[in-house]
N, C-alpha and C positions, 0 to 999 in steps of 0.2 A: 452414446454411450446408455445404453438399454434404457432409453427420453427419463434416464436425468438415475434410474430407481437400482439400486446394486439387488447384484443377485443374493436370494437367499439361500441358507444354510443347507451346508449340502449334505443330500439322507441317505448318503451313497456309508452302511455299516461297513464296508472295505478303506477308514484310513488310514494312514498311517501317523498320520499328528491331529490329534484335535484336544485343541483349545478351546473351554468352554466358562464363562465367566471373569475371566483373573479379574482381578485387582492387586496390587501393589503399591504399599507410600512407604515412601523414604521419608521420617520427622513429619516436616509440612505440606511434604509436596507429593502428588497424589500421582503415581506414573506412569499408573495404567488404574483401569477408570471401566472395569461391565465386558472386558475385554470379550471375544470371541473370534475364530481363525482353527482354520482346517487346513490339512493336502492331503490330499489323493494319492493313489499308484501314479505314478507314468506322467505326472502333472509341475509343472514351474509354476509356483504361486510365487508373486510377488510383491515383498513389503514396498510401501514405503510414506516416506513423509517428511518433516524435519529434523534436526536436532533438539532433540526435548518432547521430543512426539511420543517414545514410552519404546521403539524400536531392539534397542540390545536390551531393557529391562522383557521386554519378548521372552524374546531370544532365550535369553541367566535364566527363563521359568522353565523354559519348551525344552531346556537341553538342561535343566534339574541346578543349574550353577545357584538362579535364585526360588527359591518357600513363597509361593502370593500368598497375600491374605487371605485372599479366596479362591474357587474358579476349581477346574481338573483340570489335568493333565494326560493326553492317555499318544500315549507310543504301538502304532500298530494292535489298536484296538485294544493295548495293556493300562494301566492306568498307573504312574510312576507319583507314589504312593511315599515320597518325599522325594527333597531337595537334595537327588546324589547324584551328579555327574556319568557315577559309574551305575547305579541300571537304568540311567538313559540309554549310555552306549551300547549295553547289555539286552535292552527291547528294541535298535535298531535305530537308534538315532546318529548322526555324527555332524560334527562342525566345524570349518576351515575359519579359522574365525581370522579379523582384519591385521591383529596383530600376530602375526603368524607364533603360533607352537612350538618351532624348530632347538633340535639340542646342538645350538651351533657349533659343537665344538667337533659331532659324532659327523661322519661321514649319514652321503645319504643315502646310504643301501642301512645301515645301523636306524637311518630314524622311521625308514623303513620299515623296518625287522620291527621295532618298539611299538609301532602302531596299526598290523597286526594282531588281529586276537591269537590267544599261543596255537589254537588249532589249524588256524589260516600258517602259519608260520612253518617256509620251506627246515629242514637242517642248516644248520650255524655256516655252513663252507658251503653253499649255498644262495650264501643274501646273495652273491653280488647280479650272476648270470636270473637270478630270482625279481632281483627288483628294475635288471635291465630291462624283461621286458612288461613286467608291469606300463614304467614309465613313459615305453614305447604307446602300449597305451591310448595313455595320458599326450605323445606331442612330444615328451620329452624327452627322447632320450636319449642321450650324447656320447660321444666317446669318455673317457673316464668317469662320465657323469655317475656313478653306486658308487664310486670312492673319494668325489670329491666334498671333502666338507662341505654341512651345509651352510659356513659364516660364508662359504667366497661364493656363493651365489646371488646374483644381482638383485636386485627385488622384486621386479618381476617374476625373476624366474623361481623366489619365496613364495608368493600367493600363485604361484601354479602349483608351484608343489604342499603349498597347503594344500587344495582342492585332492587333489593326488593321495596325498596319504590318510583325507577324511575318509576318502571313498575303500582304506586297502577292508574294511575292515564289513565289509558286502550289506551297508545300513540300508534300511528301510527308507530315511527318512533324513536327505542331509540337512543342512542350516545352513548358507552362504552369507552370510557381515563383507557387508559391502566387497567382491571377489574383487575386481577389479583396477580400483582407486589408482594402483601404480601398475597399469600394465597398454601396451597402446590398441593403435587398431590390432594388428597381426595376434598378439595377445590375446587379447578378448576375441576374435575369432578360434582360437583356438581351443581359448575355454567354452564357449559357444557350442563347443561342434563334442567338448568332451562332458554338455551339462546335454544336450538332444542325447546324446548315447545310451546315462542315466533317464532321462524318460523314455524312451525304444525301451530301457532292461527296465518298465515299473515303479524306480523309484522315485520319488516325493525329492525336488528339491523346491525350499524356503527362500528364494535371492529377497537380499537388502542391497538396494544402489541405491544412491540420488542423480544416473544417470537413467534419466527418462528413456531417454532415443534409446535405449536395449535396453531398456525391463518392457519398454512396446516390440520390441525385435523380439527376446524372446520367451516371457510371460504366458502363459497360459487364461490365469488368469489376475487379478492385485488390488489388495486391501491397502486403504491408504490409514493410516492415524496419524490424528491434529490436538495433543492436547493429552494426549494418556486416552483419545478417547477411535472407536471406529467409524469413519467416513462413509463405510461403505465398502464394497467387493463385488467390484467389474472385468469387466470382461475386456483382455487386452485387444481382441479383436476387435471390440467396433467401442473403443476410446482412444480420445484423442488425448495427448501432451500436455494443450491449454482448459484441455480439464483436470486432467489431474494433478496440474499449477495452482488451479480455481483451490482442489480438493486442498490441496498441502496447505498452503498459505490462506484460505479461508476469504481471501477475497479475488474480484473478478482479473485474469490476468492480463489487459489490457488495462487497466487498472496502479499494473505492478511494476511498472522500469517506469525510472520518475523522468520528467517532462521538463526543458529549458526555461527556465522562470527568464522574464523581460529584462534583457540588456541593464543595466544600471553603471557598467563599468566600463571604461573606452574600447572603444572598436580599435583593434586596431595585428596590426603579426607578428604571432607570438614567437613562432618557432621556424623559421624558413629553413625547407633544404634545398640546395639547388646543385645536380649532377652528382651525388653524393655518390661514393664504389668506397666499396667494402669487397672483401673474403667473401667471393658468395655474391651478391648479389650488385646491381646497378648496370652504370647511372641511373639515378631516381631524382624526383626533384617530385615539393611537396609543398604547402605550406598551411598550418594552421593557424585562425585569426583566435582573437577570447574566446572563451566561452561554449569553443567549437569536440564536439567528440570525433574521434576519428581513427575508422576499425580500418583496419589489416584481414581482410582475408586473402585467402589462398589456399593450395594444396600444402601438406607438409615440404620442409627439406629445400624451397625455393624462396629458402633466404630467406626467411621472415626472422630469426634467433637473433643471426649476423648481423641483421641491421637496427635490430635492441641495444644490439650491445653495442657495436661504434657509438651512437647515440647518446651514450649510456656513459663514455666514455674507458668504458672496460677491451675495446681492439677499435684502435687508431682507424681513421682512412686510408682509404689509397689517394682517395678525388676528391677533389667537391669543395662545398663549400653551407655552414653549419650558423646558423645564426639566432643566439635568441634576447629579444627582446630591443638590437637592432646592434648586442654585442657577437663577433664574431668568434668561432668554439673551434679553438685545435683540435681537441678531442682525446690531447695527447694521456689519457687520464682520467681518470672515476674520482675522484677531488675535484676536477679545476670543470667537474660535470654540475656534481654537487652546487658546487658556491657557484655555478651561471645560473643557476634553478632550477639545473633538470634531479628528476628522482626520477627509479627503475621501483617496479614491483617482479624481481625477479615470478616467474610459475613453476622452481620449484621452494619456493616459504618456507620447507623446514632446514635446509641445507643453504640455504643462500638467500635469503630472507629474515631468517631470523635467530635467534640465539637461546634456541628450544628450554635449554636447560635455567635460563635465565625469570624472572616476572616477567610480568607487562609491560611494565611501570618504565624500568630498565628499559626489556625492546622498543617503549613507544618514542619514547626517546635517546634512545641513541643519535641522531644524529642533529637536535638540539637543544643536547646538555647546557649548548653557550649563551644558551634566553636566558637559563635558570642561575646564571651567576655571578656574582656578586664579588668581586676583587674575586678573587682565593678561595670563595665557600660558598656551595652550593643549598641554594634555596630552598632546600625538602618539602617544606610544603611547603612552595608555591609548585612545587612537581609535581606533589602528589593530584595538588588542586588541581591540575590541568589533564593529568590523566585522566580521575575520576572523573569529572566537566564528560572528556569526550569516552570513556565506560561509558558508561548513561545516555549519550547520543547515539552513539551508535550500537548500542545493546549487547556486547562484550556480557557475556554470560559472563566468570569467574567469580570465584570466593573474594578473593583480598585483588589491591596490587598488587602483592608475593606470588602469587600465585606461579610456578613454572609453569612457559607454556607451550612445554607439550605433554600438559595434563588438560589439556584446553580440544574444543575442536577443531575440526581444522574449519568450519565458516569461523568460528572463535579467533586462533591463528589469524585469519586474512585479513577480521577486521582490526585484531593489533597492525596490523601492517599497514591497514591502509590509516591510521591513526600520525600516521609518519608525517600522515602526507596537512596536517590539518594542527604539528607546529610545528614545522618547517615552513611548507607556504611555498610551493615550490611550482615559479613560471610552468614548468611540463612537468605532464606525470607521463610513463613508459610500463603498463598494464598488460604483464604478459602470461595468459589464460589467467585474469584477473578470479579467477568463477571456481579453478581446476579443483573436483574431489570436494565441493561446497555443494552441502544442500542449500535446497531451493529460495527457503525464506531467510535463510543468513544470502546466500547471492543476491537478491533486491535490497537489502540491508547495502548492500555494499554498491550494488550499483544506485542508493539516493547517496550514499556517501560520497562516490568522485563524482556523480552532479553538484553536489551542493560545494566539490572545490568547484569545478567545472564558471558554476554559477558565479561564483568570487570571481573570475576572469581568469585565470590558469587554462590551461591545455588537457588533454587527454586523449591520448595516440594507445589502439587498445588492438595487441595480439587475439583474437578468439577464432578455434578452431570449429563454436558455435553458429552459427548461419542465424539463428535466433535470436540468438545472446544479443548478435550482429545490432540488426536490423533493431531490435526491438532498444536501445541503446541507445545506436551511435547517429549522430546525425550527418554523415557517409563515409564512404566505406571503400578502401583502396582495392584491388586487388592484384595480386601478388604473383605473378606465374616466371620465372625461369634470371629470380628475380631484380626482377622489374616492374614495375605497376604497368600494368594492361587495358587495367579500365575502372575508371573512377563513375560513381553511383551514389550519385545525389540521393537526401534524402524523402524527395519526393516518390521516389521509386521504390523505396529497400523495405523489402521483405525477409524469409529466410529463399522460398521460391529464387529470387532472382539473382538473389547471390550467388546463391551453389550454379546457380547456366553462366551466367559471369563464370565461375570458376570452373566449369566441363566447357566454355567454349573455348577455351583460352589454350595458352601452349602442352598444358595440365603433364607433365612430364617434370620430375625437378633432377637438378644437377646429378644426381645419382642415377639419373634411370628412373628411378622409380614412379606409378600414375599410382598410386592410392590419395585420394581426394586427402585423404584425415579430414577430414569431415562429419558430421552428423549431417546426413544427407533426407532431406525429409521422403520419405516413402509408406507406403505403407507394410505392415509390419507382418511378420510369414510366421505362424503355429499351425502346429499338427492337429489336428482331429480330435486329439483326445479331449475327451468331456470337461 
């Protein structure tokens, strides 16, 4: 990583975006402290850091939504003299928001039409043809797509369309705030092709993402923020994911994954699965002993979600036997699974794990509320005391226990979901993509919390598409292909390359015939030769 030394500030006068000595304070919280950042024409400059590191504030300052206390913003060599988003757009800056800015009741063609500067809009009656041509440039053209209300688009389509809409104004620089959070591998590839076209056309791209493998693949330079201060700007071609994590969390990568404690609990078989079959998987057999963390690896579409659905009682099994703590289960309902001590942490936390309009307290205790009851009364003080203790232990950043979780960051939302395992104390925790869309610092807080539960004797079965996560968190890994376990990787052989090799050596194809691995392959990043 350039021998650990950051690249110096650019001396190129033709910068499309330059922030110099920017500081911003909100009350007693200093969000940014003397931060400088720039982007060159035809460059992808990534901005990474934990939630709360200052990334959003920096984007707000650059786009004119936040007025800095100190510092200067220049767009295309011209100074943004006041906090004015309209002026920032006029100077050549565009932004694609994580929470999309679409008018959902209006058709796609109208959203595009309104996003374009007046001088670039077609005649009103030619909107559809114009919209279809533009969408084709971004691989988004579909039959009747321009006439579809924006609210009917899928989450992934909305995110891609948000980027296309931002580019309609032919900006000098575009800010992408977590553009791949809702995207699968194919959509990420499509977005990266669009970014490559921006680079070829001389448009500067500021790319904010928690997904470090994507950052290393697409970026030319990377700036790291921590606690509102820059930790340096680095050449992506000579930087590794481990080095970025060290800078983001402020401690060595190897120390970030928690280690199992010396067992003080009774060693026993907690979860026993024998010849289990369900929709799109089976038969599979495995055993988890108390305190174990076991990973499930494999190409997407090989039965992983169906296996977790069956073990959690969401989908009845077709054959086989499952026991928890020696008790035979039918798994015909989620209620039976929960009562037997099985708790699922779904991958889609907003739609399946959390009641986002309700507060932290309610979401944390929803599955364990009975323990706070006395006769017909709820012991509210005891409930608040228990949740408050967990908020402190898990470092959940929330202004109050009644804060609706929809206003928390992705990492803090996931911590709220994980907090249930401390109150309910299940024997088996099923974690499906437990850190998806979560910043690096929160990821390691979640690992620590999950490992703490297994140190108390619970077992954790974790499905992840990140081989680095599996290698660091798990005691062993089971590789799934075509719905069956094709290999078990013991702890002394675990590393990300070994996991990916096992996936590649397997049959590889999903039941749908897809060959995409759907995992973060460790490989050398590719970059343009742009300086």
